C-alpha positions in Angstrom: -0.1 -0.1 0.0 1.3 3.4 -1.0 1.7 6.0 1.8 0.1 9.3 1.1 2.2 12.3 2.0 1.9 16.1 1.4 5.2 16.0 -0.7 5.6 15.5 -4.4 8.3 13.1 -6.0 10.7 15.9 -6.4 10.5 16.9 -2.8 10.8 13.4 -1.7 13.9 12.9 -3.7 15.4 16.0 -2.2 14.7 14.7 1.4 16.4 11.5 0.5 19.5 13.6 -0.7 19.5 15.5 2.4 19.5 12.3 4.6 23.2 11.9 3.3 24.4 15.3 4.6 26.7 14.6 7.5 28.4 18.0 8.2 27.5 21.5 8.3 29.9 22.3 5.4 28.1 19.8 3.3 24.7 21.5 4.1 26.3 24.9 3.3 27.7 23.7 0.0 24.3 22.2 -1.0 22.5 25.3 0.0 24.9 27.4 -2.2 24.5 25.0 -5.0 20.5 25.4 -4.8 20.8 29.0 -4.5 22.9 29.2 -7.5 20.6 27.2 -9.4 17.5 29.4 -8.7 19.6 32.5 -9.2 20.5 31.3 -12.6 16.9 30.4 -13.4 15.9 34.0 -12.4 18.6 35.5 -14.7 17.6 33.3 -17.5 13.9 34.4 -17.1 14.7 38.1 -16.9 16.9 37.7 -20.1 13.8 36.2 -21.9 11.7 39.2 -20.7 14.2 41.6 -22.1 14.7 39.8 -25.3 10.9 39.6 -25.9 10.5 43.4 -25.1 8.3 42.6 -22.1 11.0 44.3 -19.9 13.0 47.4 -20.6 15.1 50.2 -19.1 12.1 52.2 -18.4 10.3 49.4 -16.6 13.5 48.7 -14.6 13.6 52.3 -13.4 9.9 52.3 -12.7 10.3 49.2 -10.5 13.4 50.6 -8.7 11.6 53.8 -7.9 8.5 52.2 -6.5 8.0 52.4 -2.9 6.9 48.7 -1.9 7.2 48.7 1.9 4.0 48.3 3.9 3.1 51.6 5.7 2.4 51.2 9.4 0.5 53.4 11.7 2.4 54.1 15.0 0.6 54.8 18.2 1.4 58.1 19.5 
């Protein structure tokens, strides 16, 4: 009987990989590898947006000058 979990196959594979990590250094190295992977994917996605014309210097400037922080009301 197959056990039902809330994790998909990729997540289960990753958990099995994590079971082999024995040191903090190995964990840090894997963390850097995963971070580098997602940074590369983000860069590839941005490159596609630039090449397709969906992103531009003007859009970049607009986003960079947008105030995105949540305003908080402080009690006086």
